[in-house]
N, C-alpha and C positions, 0 to 999 in steps of 0.2 A: 111808438108801435099803438099806444093806447088811445094817443090823440086821433090816430088814421083809423081806429075801430069804431072811434065815437063818431066819425065823419060818415063811415061806411053805415048805410042803411040795413043791409042785410045784416052784418056782425052784429047792429046795435039788436036788433029784433032777438038774435041768439042771447044777447046778453040779458033779455027779458024774460025768458026762461028759466035762468038760474036763482037759486034760491038767495044766493048773497055774492058778493062781488069782493075781490081785495085789490087794490090800486096802489100806486107808487107815491100818488100827490094829490093834496087835496082838491087840486082844481079840475083832476078826473072826475072825482067824487060830487063836485059841482055839477059838473056837466051833465054826468050822468042823471043827477036829480033832478035837473032842468029840463032834460029829454023824457023826464016821467017816470025814472024806476023810483018804484015805493019799499022795496026791501032793504035790507042790510047792506051797506058798503063799510069797509075796513079799510084804513090807509095804514101800510106797514111799510117800513125800513127795508131795504135788501140788508142783507146779513154780507160782513165781510170774512171773506176766507179766511180759517181759524189759523192757517200758516200764515198768512198775514200778520194777524194779532198777535201770534205766539211771535214774532220777530221783531215787533215793534215794541221798544222798550225805552224807559227812562234814560239808559245809557245812549241812545242814537240820540235824545234830546241835548244830552250834555255835548257830545262831540258836537253837534251843530250850533249850539250857543256859543261855542270857543273859536267860531272860524267867521271868516268874512262871508253873508250870502251872495254868492254868485250863480251858482247851479238853477236854472229853471227848469224845470220837467212838463211836455206836454205829452200825456200818455190818453191815447186813445186810436180809433179808427181815423185815417187820414181822408177827410173828407172835408168839404169847402164848408157845410153846415155845422160841424164841427169845432169850427173857427181857427183852421189851422193857417189860413193866410193872414187872417187877424193876428194871430200869435206871432209868426214871422215878421210882420212889419212892425209891430211893436216894439219886438226884439231890436230890430234894424235901427227904431229911433234910438235907443239908447246906447249903441255900442260905440258910437264917437266919445260918449262923455264917460262911461264905463268898460274900456276895453278888455277887461277881466272876466268878465261874463259870458255864460256858456247857455244854449239853449238846447236840452237834449230832446229828440223828437221820437217817441217810442209807439209803432203800430205799422198797421199797412191800409192800403186804401186806393181808391181813385185817383185821389189826388196827389198821393207819395212823389210821382215822377216830377210833375208841375212844381212841387214844393222845393224839390231836391235841385231843380234847374235854377231855383232863384241864386244859390251858391253865396248866400251871405257870410260871412265870417263868423266863425265860431259856433253853427249852427250843425250839429250832429244828427245822425239820422240811424237809427239803431236797428228797425226793423221790428216785427212783434215779437214781444218777449215775455216769458212768463217765467213760475217757478221763483228760484234762488236769483235768477238775473233781476227779474223784477222788483226782487227783496233788495237786492244790492244797489238798484238803482233809487228805489225811493229814501235809502237809508242817506246816499250821498247827496241828494236834491235838497233846493232849500227853498224853493217858493214851486207852487205846481200854478200853472195857466191854462185854463181851460174856457176859450171864450166862446162856448157853445151859443148857436141858435136854433140847433135840433131840436125836433118834437121829444126831449127827454123825460124820461120817467123819473129816477133817481140813479145816476152815472156811479157805477162800481168805482170808476177810477178816481173820482172824487172825493170817495167814504174811503179808498185805500190811502189819498192822501194823505185825508185828515189822520185815520189811523196810525203815520208815521208823524205825527205833528207838523206838517206842512201847512203853511198859510196858503190859501187858496184864493186864485183870481179868477173870478166865473160872471155868468151871466143869471140872472133871475128867473130861470126856464124849470118846467117840470116842479119834483119833488124837492127841488135845492133851494128854493123859496123858504119852503117849510119851516126848514131848522136852522138856516144858516145864519148867523149873527155879524151882519155887517161890521166890520173894524176890528171885533173879537176873534173872528175866524177866518180874516182874510179881508177881499174887498168884491162886492157885487156891481157891476158895471151895468147902468141899463143899457147903454149905447153899444154899437159895432163899432166905435172908431179905434185905431189901432194907438192914436195918441193917448187915450182914455187910459187903456190898458198901459201903455206905457208907462203913464203916471202914478199907476195903482203899484206898479214893480217897482218904481224909484223910491214911494213912500217906504215899501218893504225893506228894500236896500238900505235905508238910511235910518229906518226905524230902531230907536231906544227900546221898544217893546216886544219885537220879535219873538223874543225867548217866552213870553206871555202867551203869545199866541200859539206858538209851539206847543206849550204847556197846556192850554185849552182844550186844542183839537184832539191830542195826546187822549185827555181823561173824558171827551166828550164821547169820543169812537168805543173808549172800553167800557161807556154806561150804557151806549145805545147800538151798536153794531154786533154786538156778538151774536154767532148764529142760536147758541142756547136760548138767549132772550126771545130771538125772532121768533124761535120754534115756540116756546112757551105762549108768546102773544098770541100766535096763529092756533094754537092749539083749543085755547081759552074760546078763541073765537068760534072754532068749528064746534065746540060744544054747544055752544050757544045756539048756533043754527040747529043744531040736529034735535036739542030738547026743546025748540021753538021759542 
């Protein structure tokens, strides 16, 4: 959405009447500055729903530590630009070698029927989920796969996965690349090649340091995605604007 706004001259003019702008990624800040905006621009994380934060715990990390990493999660709108077909094709590459792995696809969208018709073994379509069902799905998942090439700001689904300590495999778009530490939090893949994503999944399946990633992500989320923390930063920014 923010990227499209920056490309829309009418909306861009409206931006210039504002006293300040809050964006979700440094690249949007840079583009606004390049377009000539001279006032304050603040980059802030999206907050994670407090219920998600409350249900993520060290206990769930310990459970994951003691099991074979085999449950892969794609949680998003089911749209081509969100990387759904890349995810399915990458999973299909791995099935012959790892017949016990499972791919759980949660969400609705225009590509859902097309994705279902691929009929690949061990792929489960769950439709739209939220609340306790989403929490249980995050708890039982081992790897979060999101090969998006959409004009992302900062996808909530990635933040939720990190909150539950899941290693994430995604692409460096929008605000993701502003904080994501490659290999420490999972993998950032530049390409759209299913084989490259399959290779990254396999690295995590075979990794002896997977629990370190779980722990890193869990702690990072607790330190950075709390609604109260985001609200405090927003309040500070607003006071600075009001006070000139």
